[in-house]
N, C-alpha and C positions, 0 to 999 in steps of 0.2 A: 502493499499501500504507500510504502515510503516514495516510492516512483512514481506514483499514479499520475500527479499532475503533469510531470516531463513526459511522460507517456503520451498521456491525453494531447500534449501540446503537439508532441510529434506526427500523431495520429490526424491532427486538425491539417497540420503541413501537409502530410502525405494526400490528404482527402483534396486539397485545393492544387497539387502538384500536377494533375491530369487536365487542368484548365488553365494554368498558368505556363507563360513561355520564360521557362527558366533552364537554364544549360544543366544537366544532371551533375557535372563536376561542383559547380557551384552550389546546387541546390544541397549537396553532400555537406558542404563547408556549412551550409545554414544551419545543419542541425546540433551542430558543436557549438558550446561556449568556447569563447576565445582564452577564459581563464577563470579560476576559482580561487579565492583564498578562503581559508579557514583560520581562524585567530582565538586562541585561548585567553580569557579576559577575568584575572585574578581582581577583585573588586573588596575591599573593605566597606561593610554594612555599617550603618547607623548603630546597630547594636552591638559593634564590637567584632563581630564573626567575620570571617573571609570566605567568600564564596565564590567558586570558579566559573565561569559561564564561558558559552560558546558561541561563536558569530560567525559570518560567512558575508564575503561581498563576491558576488558573479558578474563580470563583464561579458556579456554573452556576443555582442557584435557591433564594430565601430565603423564598418563602411560608410556610413553615412555623415558620422561626424562623433564629437564626445558621447562617452556612454552617460546615460539617463534613467535613474530609478530610484526607488523608496527605499526607505529602512523600516522594517517592521519588528516590534517584540511580540514576541508571543512563543506560549510552551511548545508549540506544534512545529515550529521553523524546522525545517531541515535543509541539507545542502541541495536534494534534489528539486524541493518546492522552491528555494529561492534560483537555483537554475531555471525552471520551469517560468517563473514570474520575471525573469530577466529575458527570458525569450519572448513573453507575451509583449513586453515592453520595446523590444526590438521591432516587432511587429504593428504596435501601435504608433508609435512616432514615425513609421514608414507611412502608415495609412494617413495620418493627418499631416504628413508631409512637413514634418519637423527636421531641423538639420542635427538631429541626434541617432544615437545607436541605442542599446538597450541594455539596462544592468538592474541587480536586485541587491539588497542587503537584508540582513536578519540577525535577531541575537534570540537564544533560546532562554527564554525566562518569563515569570508571572509578573506583569506590572502591578497588579493589585498586590502582590505579596510585597512590594518593594517601597520605601519612603520617597519622598522627592529627592532628598539628598541622595539615596541609593540607585535613582533614576539618572542623576546627574554625573556619579562618579562613573555609573555603568556606560554612559552615553560616552563619556570623554575618553575613557578605556578604548571602548570601540573603534572612536574615530581616531585614538592614536596608533590604534591595530590596523588601519586600514590607510592611514592616511599617506602612505606611499605610492597608493593606486588612484586617490582622488585630485581631483583639482579643477580649476574653473575651465579649463582648455582640455581635461580628460576624463572626470567622472564626476557628475553633479547628483549627489544624492538630495531626496526630498524627503516628506513624511508620508509613511503608510500606517498599518494596522498598529495601534497602540504608540503611536508617536504623534507630535505636534509641532506646532512653531517653537515651543520651548527647547524641545530635543535639537531643533535646527538650529538654535540660537547655542545652545552648548558645542554643537559640532562646529559650527563656523568659529566661533571662539577659539576652541581648542585648535583648529588648522591653523587658524591665523597667528594664534600664539608661537606655533614653529616657524611660521613665515616671517615673522618681524612685524608685521602690518597687517591691517583688516581685509580680509579678501571676501568680502560680502556674497560673490558670485559663486563660491565653492559650494553652497547649499543653494535650493528655493525652498519655498515656504516656510519663510522667516518670520517673525513678528515685524510690523510696518516700520517699528522704529529703528530696524536696525537692516533696512533694506529690503523688507518684505512688500508685496505690493497687493493693494486692494483688491479684494474677490479671489485669492487663491484659496482662502479656507474653504468657501462656499463651491469652489470651481467644477469639481467632479461632479456633486449633486445637482449643480446647474447643467451640466452638459448631460447628463441622465435626461433632466426635464426637458431640454429642448430637444434631444434625440426622439425622447418619446413623443412630442408634440409632431416631430416632422414625419414621424411613423404613421401616425393617426391621418395626417394630410396625405402621405403615399395612397394609404389604404382607404381613402374619402371617406373617413370617421370623424365624428364630432368627439373631440376631447371632453368637453364639457360632460360634467357628471357621467365619466368612464370610471369603473371601479378598478381600483389599483389596491394590490397588495404588494408590500415592500417587505422582505426578510432581512431585517437589520435596520435598527435605528440609532447607526453610530453617526459620523460626521458625514459620510455620503448620502445614507438611507434618510436621516432628518432632513437634511437639505432639499433632497429631490422630492419629500413628500411636501414641504412647505411651499415650495414653487411649483407643484403640481396642484397643491390644494388652491393657491393663489388663481392658477389658471383654469379653475373650475373642475378640477377631476375630483372623484370622491375616495380618499383614500380609507379602507374598509378595514385595512388589517397592517400591522407592523410589529416587530419583534425584537426581543434581545436573549441573553443568555436564559432568562426566567421563562419565557415564552412567548407568546404573541397576544396582543390585544386585537379582539375583532369587533365591528359593529357594522352591520350591513347598510346602516343610515350614513356611516361616515363618521371616522373620529375626528375629536376636537385636537387637530394639530398640533396649534398654539400651546394650549394646555398642556399636552403630552410634552411636547420639545422643551417648556418651561421647568416641568418634572424631570426629566432626564438630564437638562443641563444642570440641575441643583445636586446633581449626585444620584438622583432615584433610578429605579427599576421599574420595569414594567408591570411585573406583578402587583408592586406597590401602588402603581398608578390605579390599575384596574380593581384592586381592592379598596383604595381610598375614594374611587368613583361609587363604588357600590354602597359604602356609608354613608354618602351623601344622597341615595336616592330615598326620598320620601316614602313611609310605609303606609300613612294612609290609616282610616278607621273604619274601612268598610263601606264608607259612601263611595255611589257611582262616580261622583266628581273627583272624588280622591284618585280613583281609579285612573280616570283620564288624565287628572295632573301628574300621575305618576309615569302614565306612558310617555310623556314628553322628558323623563329623566333616566330612561331605560340605559343602564352602564353598560359598556363593553363586555364580552365574555372572555375569557383566557382559553386560547388553544395551544397547542404544542407546534414547534417550529415546523414539523413535518406535516401537520394539519395546514399550516399557512399555507404551504406550497400546493395542497390541490382546493384551492378554493375557487369557486364558480367566480371567476373576475374577468375582466376585459383586459387587462395588465400585471403580469406578475414580475416583481423586479427584484432579483435575487441580489442584497447588498451586504452579504455576510462573507463566508468565505468560500475557497473553491469546492467543487465537486457535491454540490447539494441536490442536482438533477441528474438522476441516473437511471439505466436501466430498469432499476428494482422499482422505482415510484413514478417513472414518467408517463406510463399508462394511466395513472389516477390524477395528473394535471389537468385541470379543465379550463386554463387560462388560454384566450385567443391570441396572445400575444406576450413574449418574454423580452424584456430589457435588461442586459446583463451588466448591474453596475458594480459586482464582484468580479474578482478575477478568476476567469476558469470555472465558473459554477456549474455547467453543463457537460457532460461526457459526451465522447463521440457516438457511443451507442445510443443515448438518449436523445443526440441531435437528430441521428438517423431517422426516429420514430417522429420527432416534431414536424421534422420537413416532410414526412410522408403525410402526416395529417393538416399540412397547410398552415400550422403554427410560425408566424414569422417570430424569428429570434434575431434580435439585434444584438452582435456579437461584442464580448467585452472590449476588445481591441478598438472599438469605435464607442460603445454607448459610455465608457467611463473615461473617456480620454481627453475631457474637459481639465482634470487636474495637471497632466503634464503639459496641455496648451498654456495654460497660465503659468505653470513654472517657466516656461520657456520665455513667456512676456516678460517675467520677474528677472530672468538670467541677461536678457536683451536691455531691460532699463538698468541692471547694475553695472553691464559693460559700458552703458553710455552714461553712467552717474546722472542719469534723468528718470524723473518718475512719472507717471501716466493716472489720471483719475479713474477712479471705479468704472464711469460710463464708457471709456475709452477700452479698459480690459475686456468689460462685459460685452461688447460690442465685436470686438476681435475675436474671443472666445467662439460667439455665435456665428462669425462668418467662417470662421477656420472649421469647426465641427459641424457646420451646415454643408459646407464644400466637400466635406469628406464623405458625408452621409449622402449627397448628390451623386457623388462619384461612384460610391458602392453601389446605390440602386442602379445607376446606369450601366456597371457593369453586370450586376444582376440581369437587369432585363435584356440588355443587349447579346450577351452570351447565354442565355438561358440556363444559369446555373441553378442548382440544385436549392440553394440557401443564400442567405445575407452573409452568415460566416465565409462561406467559400469564396463570395465575390470579394469580402474583404482582403480575406488571405490572399489573394489571387493579386491585387492590387501590391499589398505589404511586400509581397515575396517576390515580384516583378520590380518595384521599386529597389529593392535591396540588393537583388541579383544584379540590376543594373550598375550600382554604384561600384561593385565587385569585379564587373567586367572594364569599367572604364578603369580603376585603379589597378587592376592585374594581380599578379602573384609576387609576393617578395618572399626570398630574394630572386 
């Protein structure tokens, strides 16, 4: 199972190769990461204990430019998972036509068990461990699962101390005060909402009052939920590790977001909502009033995936839609906010049922697009207003969506993932052809 994400990525590549104009020799190169570094990270915790952590940084492909990719802190991190994520970053940056390659980093840890001081020491130790690999023209990390602008600030500061001067463009996703760009935190969720809207336009359907289930209410899921809610869609379910809140009439997204932002969990939110429901005294008017206060119910994350909704947005971890549960899915479209949430076997089933799946390398590309915009601003030592950043995000991800649809329609491809991969593989292979093979 440790190799499952990487094997899934290779299977996605193989499926697209049949339709892509890519030389066999170059395609073979594209299946292998350029390098992966494993680092051992002894950290003195705030408790006084010393714990040894393990971390990775994979640089998958640099044919199109510097490596680019996030850093995640999670107990399930493995070398093979990091390599798969670095590969997906390669195809993502190529699809949205950014001058980057793909990379990814990860540390095996449980952030919930670490204090802020522990996380700072771990981040700085990890940065020192990989600092010979990274740099503003070499490899530019960014936030990912369980990392955030503060993590990037620690990484930037650590790298800058070794360089002897401030190097803001060594990472993206930083706080605004030290070179971050407005809109970066919301960028991935905003991209998901934009792509969902474009998909509905393509399908000639109305997004207003469409039902949406979102697995995962972290940074990406919550921002996508808020923006889709503002667009008129009905967010009927969302989840975290405790389970899913479900209300067929639509969740109060703003209230739920405020609860989670304050450190609350979804099961606590549902329990609190239930406590607020009036009990009435048996009078029919009381019953009628109570119906307006119906609280959401708790479902499991697995049950959320099988809800009868217009759009399912997996926004948590990889490998959640599989051959084992795909036949129970009732959503008419899937927008992949997470990386690698659908296995190839499940993909074939969804394609056979004409369920449109917007692939991760397109749907969640908003984050890397705005990371690129931050990197450019840092290099120019010039900042742009939020309106400019959001407009450029919408233009770039909209263009990538249109090109993917054009490829899908003109070549009569089996699904949107194959269309996206065909474009990404051809662009990366073309860069290899022009550059040649050294020495």
